[in-house]
All heavy atoms as TSV, in Angstrom:
chain	resi	resn	atom	element	x	y	z
A	1	MET	N	N	96.776	-10.730	73.719
A	1	MET	CA	C	95.413	-10.349	73.383
A	1	MET	C	C	94.559	-11.607	73.192
A	1	MET	O	O	95.049	-12.607	72.714
A	1	MET	CB	C	95.381	-9.533	72.091
A	1	MET	CG	C	95.803	-8.098	72.266
A	1	MET	SD	S	95.346	-7.036	70.878
A	1	MET	CE	C	96.157	-7.803	69.515
A	2	MET	N	N	93.310	-11.478	73.585
A	2	MET	CA	C	92.380	-12.589	73.390
A	2	MET	C	C	90.996	-12.024	73.090
A	2	MET	O	O	90.697	-10.880	73.440
A	2	MET	CB	C	92.337	-13.470	74.637
A	2	MET	CG	C	91.847	-12.764	75.882
A	2	MET	SD	S	91.900	-13.887	77.286
A	2	MET	CE	C	91.395	-12.783	78.588
A	3	PRO	N	N	90.143	-12.833	72.436
A	3	PRO	CA	C	88.794	-12.332	72.151
A	3	PRO	C	C	87.970	-12.193	73.425
A	3	PRO	O	O	88.224	-12.873	74.428
A	3	PRO	CB	C	88.201	-13.384	71.214
A	3	PRO	CG	C	89.053	-14.592	71.373
A	3	PRO	CD	C	90.396	-14.144	71.861
A	4	LEU	N	N	86.982	-11.338	73.363
A	4	LEU	CA	C	86.104	-11.080	74.501
A	4	LEU	C	C	85.443	-12.372	75.006
A	4	LEU	O	O	85.179	-12.510	76.197
A	4	LEU	CB	C	85.033	-10.065	74.065
A	4	LEU	CG	C	84.162	-9.455	75.136
A	4	LEU	CD1	C	84.992	-8.725	76.174
A	4	LEU	CD2	C	83.166	-8.495	74.509
A	5	THR	N	N	85.203	-13.322	74.110
A	5	THR	CA	C	84.529	-14.566	74.501
A	5	THR	C	C	85.356	-15.390	75.487
A	5	THR	O	O	84.805	-16.258	76.155
A	5	THR	CB	C	84.233	-15.435	73.264
A	5	THR	OG1	O	85.422	-15.552	72.480
A	5	THR	CG2	C	83.135	-14.822	72.419
A	6	MET	N	N	86.651	-15.134	75.599
A	6	MET	CA	C	87.513	-15.897	76.508
A	6	MET	C	C	87.535	-15.316	77.924
A	6	MET	O	O	88.088	-15.916	78.833
A	6	MET	CB	C	88.950	-15.929	75.971
A	6	MET	CG	C	89.077	-16.486	74.570
A	6	MET	SD	S	88.806	-18.247	74.482
A	6	MET	CE	C	90.333	-18.846	75.147
A	7	MET	N	N	86.937	-14.144	78.114
A	7	MET	CA	C	86.964	-13.491	79.425
A	7	MET	C	C	86.001	-14.135	80.404
A	7	MET	O	O	84.950	-14.620	80.019
A	7	MET	CB	C	86.582	-12.009	79.283
A	7	MET	CG	C	87.661	-11.149	78.712
A	7	MET	SD	S	87.115	-9.431	78.531
A	7	MET	CE	C	86.515	-9.047	80.151
A	8	LYS	N	N	86.371	-14.082	81.679
A	8	LYS	CA	C	85.472	-14.536	82.738
A	8	LYS	C	C	84.590	-13.363	83.166
A	8	LYS	O	O	84.985	-12.215	83.060
A	8	LYS	CB	C	86.285	-15.009	83.949
A	8	LYS	CG	C	87.046	-16.296	83.709
A	8	LYS	CD	C	87.672	-16.768	85.010
A	8	LYS	CE	C	88.311	-18.115	84.855
A	8	LYS	NZ	N	89.628	-18.057	84.235
A	9	ALA	N	N	83.405	-13.696	83.666
A	9	ALA	CA	C	82.480	-12.658	84.128
A	9	ALA	C	C	83.082	-11.906	85.313
A	9	ALA	O	O	83.729	-12.500	86.172
A	9	ALA	CB	C	81.153	-13.278	84.520
A	10	GLY	N	N	82.893	-10.590	85.340
A	10	GLY	CA	C	83.333	-9.772	86.456
A	10	GLY	C	C	84.726	-9.192	86.344
A	10	GLY	O	O	85.128	-8.394	87.164
A	11	GLU	N	N	85.484	-9.608	85.329
A	11	GLU	CA	C	86.847	-9.090	85.167
A	11	GLU	C	C	86.871	-7.935	84.179
A	11	GLU	O	O	86.581	-8.139	83.003
A	11	GLU	CB	C	87.782	-10.189	84.635
A	11	GLU	CG	C	88.066	-11.298	85.606
A	11	GLU	CD	C	89.006	-12.347	85.022
A	11	GLU	OE1	O	89.427	-12.217	83.858
A	11	GLU	OE2	O	89.309	-13.298	85.744
A	12	PRO	N	N	87.231	-6.722	84.626
A	12	PRO	CA	C	87.346	-5.622	83.656
A	12	PRO	C	C	88.587	-5.813	82.779
A	12	PRO	O	O	89.609	-6.289	83.252
A	12	PRO	CB	C	87.476	-4.377	84.530
A	12	PRO	CG	C	87.771	-4.858	85.898
A	12	PRO	CD	C	87.483	-6.315	85.982
A	13	ASN	N	N	88.464	-5.492	81.523
A	13	ASN	CA	C	89.575	-5.603	80.586
A	13	ASN	C	C	89.571	-4.413	79.654
A	13	ASN	O	O	88.528	-3.807	79.414
A	13	ASN	CB	C	89.470	-6.895	79.767
A	13	ASN	CG	C	90.470	-7.930	80.215
A	13	ASN	OD1	O	91.666	-7.689	80.196
A	13	ASN	ND2	N	89.971	-9.084	80.629
A	14	ILE	N	N	90.733	-4.107	79.087
A	14	ILE	CA	C	90.856	-2.979	78.174
A	14	ILE	C	C	90.762	-3.488	76.741
A	14	ILE	O	O	91.410	-4.477	76.388
A	14	ILE	CB	C	92.187	-2.240	78.412
A	14	ILE	CG1	C	92.185	-1.633	79.805
A	14	ILE	CG2	C	92.407	-1.163	77.349
A	14	ILE	CD1	C	93.492	-1.040	80.240
A	15	ILE	N	N	89.953	-2.808	75.928
A	15	ILE	CA	C	89.799	-3.174	74.525
A	15	ILE	C	C	91.067	-2.757	73.783
A	15	ILE	O	O	91.454	-1.598	73.809
A	15	ILE	CB	C	88.564	-2.491	73.912
A	15	ILE	CG1	C	87.298	-2.919	74.659
A	15	ILE	CG2	C	88.458	-2.819	72.410
A	15	ILE	CD1	C	86.066	-2.100	74.313
A	16	ARG	N	N	91.717	-3.722	73.149
A	16	ARG	CA	C	92.963	-3.458	72.432
A	16	ARG	C	C	92.738	-3.272	70.939
A	16	ARG	O	O	93.432	-2.495	70.295
A	16	ARG	CB	C	93.961	-4.610	72.632
A	16	ARG	CG	C	94.370	-4.820	74.074
A	16	ARG	CD	C	95.189	-3.659	74.568
A	16	ARG	NE	N	95.562	-3.860	75.964
A	16	ARG	CZ	C	95.948	-2.900	76.756
A	16	ARG	NH1	N	96.016	-1.660	76.321
A	16	ARG	NH2	N	96.272	-3.140	78.004
A	17	LYS	N	N	91.797	-4.025	70.371
A	17	LYS	CA	C	91.587	-3.969	68.921
A	17	LYS	C	C	90.181	-4.454	68.608
A	17	LYS	O	O	89.656	-5.318	69.296
A	17	LYS	CB	C	92.616	-4.866	68.219
A	17	LYS	CG	C	92.562	-4.794	66.719
A	17	LYS	CD	C	93.606	-5.678	66.087
A	17	LYS	CE	C	93.478	-5.580	64.579
A	17	LYS	NZ	N	93.913	-6.767	63.887
A	18	ILE	N	N	89.596	-3.877	67.565
A	18	ILE	CA	C	88.295	-4.343	67.091
A	18	ILE	C	C	88.476	-4.773	65.647
A	18	ILE	O	O	88.884	-3.978	64.799
A	18	ILE	CB	C	87.228	-3.250	67.219
A	18	ILE	CG1	C	87.034	-2.911	68.704
A	18	ILE	CG2	C	85.912	-3.702	66.596
A	18	ILE	CD1	C	86.153	-1.766	68.993
A	19	GLY	N	N	88.207	-6.048	65.384
A	19	GLY	CA	C	88.396	-6.601	64.052
A	19	GLY	C	C	87.109	-6.579	63.251
A	19	GLY	O	O	86.110	-6.000	63.656
A	20	GLY	N	N	87.151	-7.246	62.108
A	20	GLY	CA	C	85.965	-7.340	61.260
A	20	GLY	C	C	85.943	-6.288	60.176
A	20	GLY	O	O	86.880	-5.510	60.012
A	21	LYS	N	N	84.841	-6.294	59.423
A	21	LYS	CA	C	84.677	-5.325	58.346
A	21	LYS	C	C	84.452	-3.937	58.913
A	21	LYS	O	O	84.105	-3.779	60.074
A	21	LYS	CB	C	83.477	-5.720	57.486
A	21	LYS	CG	C	83.648	-7.037	56.771
A	21	LYS	CD	C	82.415	-7.348	55.960
A	21	LYS	CE	C	82.566	-8.705	55.298
A	21	LYS	NZ	N	81.295	-9.307	54.968
A	22	GLU	N	N	84.610	-2.944	58.054
A	22	GLU	CA	C	84.447	-1.545	58.466
A	22	GLU	C	C	83.075	-1.301	59.088
A	22	GLU	O	O	82.962	-0.658	60.130
A	22	GLU	CB	C	84.648	-0.636	57.247
A	22	GLU	CG	C	84.441	0.841	57.526
A	22	GLU	CD	C	85.449	1.421	58.504
A	22	GLU	OE1	O	86.606	0.959	58.536
A	22	GLU	OE2	O	85.070	2.337	59.255
A	23	GLU	N	N	82.020	-1.846	58.497
A	23	GLU	CA	C	80.673	-1.595	59.034
A	23	GLU	C	C	80.482	-2.277	60.392
A	23	GLU	O	O	79.805	-1.741	61.255
A	23	GLU	CB	C	79.592	-2.016	58.039
A	23	GLU	CG	C	79.297	-3.491	57.971
A	23	GLU	CD	C	78.249	-3.814	56.927
A	23	GLU	OE1	O	78.516	-3.593	55.731
A	23	GLU	OE2	O	77.178	-4.288	57.303
A	24	THR	N	N	81.119	-3.428	60.596
A	24	THR	CA	C	81.053	-4.102	61.892
A	24	THR	C	C	81.766	-3.278	62.953
A	24	THR	O	O	81.257	-3.082	64.051
A	24	THR	CB	C	81.709	-5.505	61.807
A	24	THR	OG1	O	81.066	-6.251	60.769
A	24	THR	CG2	C	81.586	-6.247	63.112
A	25	ARG	N	N	82.951	-2.775	62.615
A	25	ARG	CA	C	83.711	-1.946	63.561
A	25	ARG	C	C	82.940	-0.684	63.917
A	25	ARG	O	O	82.889	-0.280	65.073
A	25	ARG	CB	C	85.091	-1.579	62.973
A	25	ARG	CG	C	86.055	-2.745	62.941
A	25	ARG	CD	C	87.489	-2.298	62.806
A	25	ARG	NE	N	87.714	-1.443	61.653
A	25	ARG	CZ	C	88.097	-1.879	60.449
A	25	ARG	NH1	N	88.291	-3.163	60.249
A	25	ARG	NH2	N	88.271	-1.036	59.465
A	26	ARG	N	N	82.320	-0.045	62.930
A	26	ARG	CA	C	81.548	1.172	63.164
A	26	ARG	C	C	80.349	0.880	64.071
A	26	ARG	O	O	80.042	1.635	64.981
A	26	ARG	CB	C	81.090	1.772	61.839
A	26	ARG	CG	C	80.731	3.236	61.981
A	26	ARG	CD	C	80.426	3.917	60.661
A	26	ARG	NE	N	81.552	3.894	59.728
A	26	ARG	CZ	C	81.497	3.382	58.488
A	26	ARG	NH1	N	80.390	2.856	58.020
A	26	ARG	NH2	N	82.556	3.416	57.727
A	27	PHE	N	N	79.683	-0.257	63.831
A	27	PHE	CA	C	78.541	-0.665	64.651
A	27	PHE	C	C	78.965	-0.848	66.106
A	27	PHE	O	O	78.316	-0.348	67.023
A	27	PHE	CB	C	77.949	-1.965	64.089
A	27	PHE	CG	C	76.878	-2.568	64.947
A	27	PHE	CD1	C	75.614	-2.013	64.981
A	27	PHE	CD2	C	77.133	-3.682	65.727
A	27	PHE	CE1	C	74.610	-2.563	65.770
A	27	PHE	CE2	C	76.149	-4.234	66.525
A	27	PHE	CZ	C	74.889	-3.672	66.545
A	28	LEU	N	N	80.078	-1.544	66.323
A	28	LEU	CA	C	80.560	-1.777	67.684
A	28	LEU	C	C	81.008	-0.477	68.342
A	28	LEU	O	O	80.773	-0.277	69.532
A	28	LEU	CB	C	81.702	-2.804	67.677
A	28	LEU	CG	C	81.260	-4.241	67.367
A	28	LEU	CD1	C	82.474	-5.137	67.116
A	28	LEU	CD2	C	80.420	-4.810	68.495
A	29	GLU	N	N	81.628	0.412	67.584
A	29	GLU	CA	C	82.028	1.712	68.141
A	29	GLU	C	C	80.810	2.518	68.572
A	29	GLU	O	O	80.836	3.190	69.596
A	29	GLU	CB	C	82.847	2.505	67.119
A	29	GLU	CG	C	84.278	2.031	67.036
A	29	GLU	CD	C	85.078	2.765	65.961
A	29	GLU	OE1	O	84.612	3.799	65.461
A	29	GLU	OE2	O	86.177	2.273	65.646
A	30	ASN	N	N	79.731	2.445	67.804
A	30	ASN	CA	C	78.501	3.150	68.164
A	30	ASN	C	C	77.895	2.602	69.459
A	30	ASN	O	O	77.211	3.327	70.184
A	30	ASN	CB	C	77.472	3.079	67.040
A	30	ASN	CG	C	77.854	3.958	65.864
A	30	ASN	OD1	O	78.610	4.907	66.015
A	30	ASN	ND2	N	77.339	3.631	64.691
A	31	LEU	N	N	78.144	1.339	69.743
A	31	LEU	CA	C	77.672	0.745	70.994
A	31	LEU	C	C	78.573	1.114	72.174
A	31	LEU	O	O	78.222	0.878	73.312
A	31	LEU	CB	C	77.609	-0.785	70.877
A	31	LEU	CG	C	76.516	-1.345	69.990
A	31	LEU	CD1	C	76.659	-2.867	69.889
A	31	LEU	CD2	C	75.133	-0.988	70.512
A	32	GLY	N	N	79.759	1.657	71.896
A	32	GLY	CA	C	80.678	2.066	72.955
A	32	GLY	C	C	81.958	1.256	73.019
A	32	GLY	O	O	82.798	1.486	73.878
A	33	PHE	N	N	82.113	0.290	72.118
A	33	PHE	CA	C	83.333	-0.524	72.095
A	33	PHE	C	C	84.409	0.213	71.306
A	33	PHE	O	O	84.445	0.138	70.077
A	33	PHE	CB	C	83.060	-1.889	71.446
A	33	PHE	CG	C	82.087	-2.736	72.220
A	33	PHE	CD1	C	80.747	-2.745	71.893
A	33	PHE	CD2	C	82.524	-3.518	73.274
A	33	PHE	CE1	C	79.850	-3.526	72.600
A	33	PHE	CE2	C	81.632	-4.302	73.991
A	33	PHE	CZ	C	80.300	-4.303	73.657
A	34	VAL	N	N	85.266	0.953	72.016
A	34	VAL	CA	C	86.338	1.698	71.366
A	34	VAL	C	C	87.684	1.251	71.941
A	34	VAL	O	O	87.774	0.872	73.100
A	34	VAL	CB	C	86.161	3.223	71.543
A	34	VAL	CG1	C	84.973	3.723	70.746
A	34	VAL	CG2	C	86.016	3.606	72.992
A	35	THR	N	N	88.704	1.306	71.109
A	35	THR	CA	C	90.044	0.922	71.529
A	35	THR	C	C	90.466	1.767	72.731
A	35	THR	O	O	90.313	2.979	72.717
A	35	THR	CB	C	91.032	1.106	70.372
A	35	THR	OG1	O	90.566	0.361	69.248
A	35	THR	CG2	C	92.421	0.611	70.746
A	36	GLY	N	N	90.955	1.101	73.774
A	36	GLY	CA	C	91.359	1.787	74.994
A	36	GLY	C	C	90.251	1.848	76.029
A	36	GLY	O	O	90.494	2.185	77.182
A	37	GLY	N	N	89.028	1.512	75.645
A	37	GLY	CA	C	87.900	1.512	76.576
A	37	GLY	C	C	87.920	0.281	77.464
A	37	GLY	O	O	88.566	-0.726	77.151
A	38	VAL	N	N	87.205	0.356	78.567
A	38	VAL	CA	C	87.131	-0.768	79.506
A	38	VAL	C	C	85.822	-1.512	79.286
A	38	VAL	O	O	84.767	-0.901	79.152
A	38	VAL	CB	C	87.231	-0.274	80.965
A	38	VAL	CG1	C	87.070	-1.445	81.937
A	38	VAL	CG2	C	88.561	0.418	81.196
A	39	VAL	N	N	85.919	-2.839	79.252
A	39	VAL	CA	C	84.739	-3.686	79.074
A	39	VAL	C	C	84.757	-4.777	80.137
A	39	VAL	O	O	85.799	-5.316	80.473
A	39	VAL	CB	C	84.694	-4.286	77.639
A	39	VAL	CG1	C	85.881	-5.163	77.355
A	39	VAL	CG2	C	83.403	-5.046	77.420
A	40	THR	N	N	83.586	-5.072	80.713
A	40	THR	CA	C	83.452	-6.114	81.723
A	40	THR	C	C	82.316	-7.039	81.327
A	40	THR	O	O	81.210	-6.578	81.036
A	40	THR	CB	C	83.137	-5.504	83.099
A	40	THR	OG1	O	84.110	-4.498	83.397
A	40	THR	CG2	C	83.162	-6.563	84.199
A	41	VAL	N	N	82.568	-8.356	81.324
A	41	VAL	CA	C	81.517	-9.320	81.029
A	41	VAL	C	C	80.621	-9.458	82.256
A	41	VAL	O	O	81.099	-9.680	83.370
A	41	VAL	CB	C	82.119	-10.688	80.654
A	41	VAL	CG1	C	81.032	-11.741	80.484
A	41	VAL	CG2	C	82.936	-10.573	79.384
A	42	VAL	N	N	79.316	-9.296	82.068
A	42	VAL	CA	C	78.356	-9.468	83.155
A	42	VAL	C	C	77.909	-10.926	83.203
A	42	VAL	O	O	77.941	-11.563	84.252
A	42	VAL	CB	C	77.129	-8.544	82.964
A	42	VAL	CG1	C	76.091	-8.793	84.044
A	42	VAL	CG2	C	77.564	-7.088	82.959
A	43	SER	N	N	77.501	-11.467	82.058
A	43	SER	CA	C	77.113	-12.880	81.999
A	43	SER	C	C	77.212	-13.393	80.574
A	43	SER	O	O	77.285	-12.622	79.621
A	43	SER	CB	C	75.691	-13.069	82.524
A	43	SER	OG	O	74.767	-12.440	81.679
A	44	GLU	N	N	77.217	-14.728	80.476
A	44	GLU	CA	C	77.276	-15.377	79.175
A	44	GLU	C	C	76.264	-16.503	79.153
A	44	GLU	O	O	76.244	-17.338	80.066
A	44	GLU	CB	C	78.676	-15.929	78.917
A	44	GLU	CG	C	78.788	-16.605	77.589
A	44	GLU	CD	C	80.072	-17.402	77.419
A	44	GLU	OE1	O	80.938	-17.351	78.309
A	44	GLU	OE2	O	80.171	-18.095	76.394
A	45	ILE	N	N	75.399	-16.507	78.151
A	45	ILE	CA	C	74.381	-17.557	78.020
A	45	ILE	C	C	74.412	-18.062	76.589
A	45	ILE	O	O	74.120	-17.322	75.655
A	45	ILE	CB	C	72.977	-17.015	78.354
A	45	ILE	CG1	C	72.954	-16.438	79.772
A	45	ILE	CG2	C	71.925	-18.112	78.211
A	45	ILE	CD1	C	71.804	-15.526	80.058
A	46	GLY	N	N	74.796	-19.307	76.424
A	46	GLY	CA	C	74.832	-19.907	75.092
A	46	GLY	C	C	75.728	-19.188	74.107
A	46	GLY	O	O	75.425	-19.118	72.929
A	47	GLY	N	N	76.831	-18.634	74.587
A	47	GLY	CA	C	77.767	-17.934	73.714
A	47	GLY	C	C	77.446	-16.466	73.557
A	47	GLY	O	O	78.300	-15.670	73.215
A	48	ASN	N	N	76.188	-16.066	73.805
A	48	ASN	CA	C	75.830	-14.654	73.755
A	48	ASN	C	C	76.223	-14.012	75.074
A	48	ASN	O	O	76.147	-14.637	76.115
A	48	ASN	CB	C	74.338	-14.498	73.498
A	48	ASN	CG	C	73.938	-15.067	72.160
A	48	ASN	OD1	O	74.659	-14.949	71.183
A	48	ASN	ND2	N	72.788	-15.704	72.122
A	49	MET	N	N	76.666	-12.751	75.018
A	49	MET	CA	C	77.221	-12.111	76.195
A	49	MET	C	C	76.507	-10.822	76.537
A	49	MET	O	O	76.060	-10.095	75.642
A	49	MET	CB	C	78.702	-11.801	75.960
A	49	MET	CG	C	79.511	-12.996	75.534
A	49	MET	SD	S	81.245	-12.596	75.406
A	49	MET	CE	C	81.798	-13.170	76.989
A	50	ILE	N	N	76.415	-10.554	77.826
A	50	ILE	CA	C	75.986	-9.242	78.308
A	50	ILE	C	C	77.216	-8.613	78.924
A	50	ILE	O	O	77.867	-9.204	79.785
A	50	ILE	CB	C	74.847	-9.368	79.336
A	50	ILE	CG1	C	73.622	-9.987	78.679
A	50	ILE	CG2	C	74.502	-7.992	79.911
A	50	ILE	CD1	C	72.492	-10.296	79.630
A	51	VAL	N	N	77.563	-7.421	78.445
A	51	VAL	CA	C	78.778	-6.758	78.913
A	51	VAL	C	C	78.484	-5.340	79.357
A	51	VAL	O	O	77.521	-4.713	78.910
A	51	VAL	CB	C	79.866	-6.740	77.808
A	51	VAL	CG1	C	80.289	-8.148	77.443
A	51	VAL	CG2	C	79.408	-5.985	76.592
A	52	ASN	N	N	79.303	-4.835	80.272
A	52	ASN	CA	C	79.261	-3.431	80.671
A	52	ASN	C	C	80.322	-2.704	79.872
A	52	ASN	O	O	81.494	-3.085	79.893
A	52	ASN	CB	C	79.597	-3.287	82.173
A	52	ASN	CG	C	78.373	-3.293	83.038
A	52	ASN	OD1	O	77.276	-3.002	82.582
A	52	ASN	ND2	N	78.553	-3.617	84.296
A	53	VAL	N	N	79.901	-1.655	79.194
A	53	VAL	CA	C	80.849	-0.829	78.457
A	53	VAL	C	C	80.335	0.607	78.527
A	53	VAL	O	O	79.163	0.871	78.287
A	53	VAL	CB	C	81.044	-1.324	77.005
A	53	VAL	CG1	C	79.780	-1.246	76.192
A	53	VAL	CG2	C	82.169	-0.580	76.311
A	54	LYS	N	N	81.206	1.521	78.945
A	54	LYS	CA	C	80.838	2.938	79.079
A	54	LYS	C	C	79.553	3.137	79.878
A	54	LYS	O	O	78.625	3.796	79.421
A	54	LYS	CB	C	80.697	3.581	77.700
A	54	LYS	CG	C	82.010	3.751	76.987
A	54	LYS	CD	C	81.955	4.854	75.980
A	54	LYS	CE	C	83.336	5.111	75.433
A	54	LYS	NZ	N	83.344	6.117	74.409
A	55	ASP	N	N	79.455	2.545	81.059
A	55	ASP	CA	C	78.306	2.683	81.955
A	55	ASP	C	C	77.000	2.188	81.358
A	55	ASP	O	O	75.926	2.590	81.792
A	55	ASP	CB	C	78.134	4.143	82.423
A	55	ASP	CG	C	79.357	4.639	83.197
A	55	ASP	OD1	O	79.971	3.803	83.889
A	55	ASP	OD2	O	79.679	5.822	83.101
A	56	SER	N	N	77.056	1.329	80.355
A	56	SER	CA	C	75.855	0.753	79.752
A	56	SER	C	C	75.999	-0.755	79.680
A	56	SER	O	O	77.110	-1.271	79.543
A	56	SER	CB	C	75.654	1.272	78.325
A	56	SER	OG	O	75.520	2.664	78.338
A	57	ARG	N	N	74.866	-1.448	79.758
A	57	ARG	CA	C	74.881	-2.891	79.542
A	57	ARG	C	C	74.464	-3.153	78.108
A	57	ARG	O	O	73.453	-2.640	77.644
A	57	ARG	CB	C	73.914	-3.598	80.490
A	57	ARG	CG	C	74.503	-3.740	81.862
A	57	ARG	CD	C	73.733	-4.719	82.690
A	57	ARG	NE	N	74.437	-4.867	83.952
A	57	ARG	CZ	C	74.097	-5.705	84.884
A	57	ARG	NH1	N	73.040	-6.472	84.740
A	57	ARG	NH2	N	74.801	-5.789	85.986
A	58	VAL	N	N	75.259	-3.964	77.424
A	58	VAL	CA	C	75.010	-4.261	76.019
A	58	VAL	C	C	75.040	-5.769	75.829
A	58	VAL	O	O	75.909	-6.450	76.358
A	58	VAL	CB	C	76.102	-3.610	75.123
A	58	VAL	CG1	C	75.856	-3.905	73.659
A	58	VAL	CG2	C	76.171	-2.111	75.363
A	59	ALA	N	N	74.075	-6.293	75.068
A	59	ALA	CA	C	74.064	-7.713	74.723
A	59	ALA	C	C	74.632	-7.864	73.314
A	59	ALA	O	O	74.208	-7.155	72.393
A	59	ALA	CB	C	72.652	-8.262	74.782
A	60	ILE	N	N	75.603	-8.765	73.166
A	60	ILE	CA	C	76.173	-9.008	71.838
A	60	ILE	C	C	76.282	-10.511	71.617
A	60	ILE	O	O	76.422	-11.291	72.557
A	60	ILE	CB	C	77.555	-8.346	71.657
A	60	ILE	CG1	C	78.537	-8.754	72.746
A	60	ILE	CG2	C	77.429	-6.844	71.570
A	60	ILE	CD1	C	79.948	-8.276	72.497
A	61	GLY	N	N	76.222	-10.892	70.349
A	61	GLY	CA	C	76.343	-12.303	69.976
A	61	GLY	C	C	77.789	-12.760	69.996
A	61	GLY	O	O	78.721	-11.951	70.037
A	62	LYS	N	N	77.949	-14.074	69.957
A	62	LYS	CA	C	79.291	-14.657	70.017
A	62	LYS	C	C	80.163	-14.204	68.849
A	62	LYS	O	O	81.348	-13.924	69.022
A	62	LYS	CB	C	79.157	-16.178	70.009
A	62	LYS	CG	C	80.440	-16.912	70.300
A	62	LYS	CD	C	80.214	-18.396	70.428
A	62	LYS	CE	C	81.453	-19.073	70.941
A	62	LYS	NZ	N	81.252	-20.497	71.185
A	63	ASP	N	N	79.580	-14.095	67.648
A	63	ASP	CA	C	80.366	-13.685	66.481
A	63	ASP	C	C	80.901	-12.261	66.639
A	63	ASP	O	O	82.042	-11.982	66.286
A	63	ASP	CB	C	79.547	-13.824	65.191
A	63	ASP	CG	C	78.220	-13.100	65.245
A	63	ASP	OD1	O	77.733	-12.827	66.363
A	63	ASP	OD2	O	77.658	-12.813	64.170
A	64	MET	N	N	80.087	-11.371	67.204
A	64	MET	CA	C	80.543	-9.999	67.461
A	64	MET	C	C	81.599	-9.984	68.566
A	64	MET	O	O	82.601	-9.284	68.468
A	64	MET	CB	C	79.385	-9.098	67.874
A	64	MET	CG	C	78.466	-8.740	66.749
A	64	MET	SD	S	79.222	-7.532	65.673
A	64	MET	CE	C	77.856	-7.175	64.618
A	65	ALA	N	N	81.362	-10.734	69.630
A	65	ALA	CA	C	82.296	-10.768	70.767
A	65	ALA	C	C	83.667	-11.287	70.334
A	65	ALA	O	O	84.689	-10.849	70.875
A	65	ALA	CB	C	81.721	-11.627	71.890
A	66	ASN	N	N	83.720	-12.180	69.367
A	66	ASN	CA	C	84.994	-12.712	68.884
A	66	ASN	C	C	85.811	-11.664	68.142
A	66	ASN	O	O	87.016	-11.799	68.005
A	66	ASN	CB	C	84.770	-13.928	67.989
A	66	ASN	CG	C	84.625	-15.200	68.793
A	66	ASN	OD1	O	85.271	-15.384	69.814
A	66	ASN	ND2	N	83.749	-16.066	68.360
A	67	LYS	N	N	85.160	-10.606	67.655
A	67	LYS	CA	C	85.876	-9.556	66.919
A	67	LYS	C	C	86.480	-8.503	67.845
A	67	LYS	O	O	87.243	-7.661	67.421
A	67	LYS	CB	C	84.924	-8.894	65.927
A	67	LYS	CG	C	84.543	-9.832	64.771
A	67	LYS	CD	C	83.577	-9.158	63.840
A	67	LYS	CE	C	83.317	-9.969	62.597
A	67	LYS	NZ	N	82.756	-11.269	62.822
A	68	ILE	N	N	86.105	-8.554	69.137
A	68	ILE	CA	C	86.624	-7.577	70.106
A	68	ILE	C	C	87.779	-8.222	70.860
A	68	ILE	O	O	87.583	-9.202	71.587
A	68	ILE	CB	C	85.511	-7.145	71.074
A	68	ILE	CG1	C	84.334	-6.529	70.306
A	68	ILE	CG2	C	86.053	-6.154	72.112
A	68	ILE	CD1	C	83.089	-6.354	71.118
A	69	LEU	N	N	88.976	-7.691	70.671
A	69	LEU	CA	C	90.162	-8.257	71.325
A	69	LEU	C	C	90.526	-7.415	72.546
A	69	LEU	O	O	90.584	-6.184	72.473
A	69	LEU	CB	C	91.344	-8.304	70.355
A	69	LEU	CG	C	91.124	-9.175	69.108
A	69	LEU	CD1	C	92.314	-9.061	68.160
A	69	LEU	CD2	C	90.888	-10.621	69.500
A	70	VAL	N	N	90.747	-8.098	73.664
A	70	VAL	CA	C	91.078	-7.430	74.923
A	70	VAL	C	C	92.398	-7.962	75.445
A	70	VAL	O	O	92.882	-9.001	75.021
A	70	VAL	CB	C	89.958	-7.646	75.979
A	70	VAL	CG1	C	88.667	-6.999	75.544
A	70	VAL	CG2	C	89.755	-9.109	76.279
A	71	GLY	N	N	92.959	-7.251	76.433
A	71	GLY	CA	C	94.195	-7.756	77.026
A	71	GLY	C	C	94.902	-6.694	77.811
A	71	GLY	O	O	94.578	-5.542	77.811
């Protein structure tokens, strides 16, 4: 497993775990980041990422992306 920030753009990956506090996990789940879901990095600019998750594009900061573990 590795954090989302380590992924290359264009590679789909499966979300294995979402870390952080309960409110952070709930926030990410509301955006569509759920365990077992597929996430693809679209682009990364200055550590901030644009990702495809559940047919939506979502922008998240580096600190949030580090809490999403894929593999």
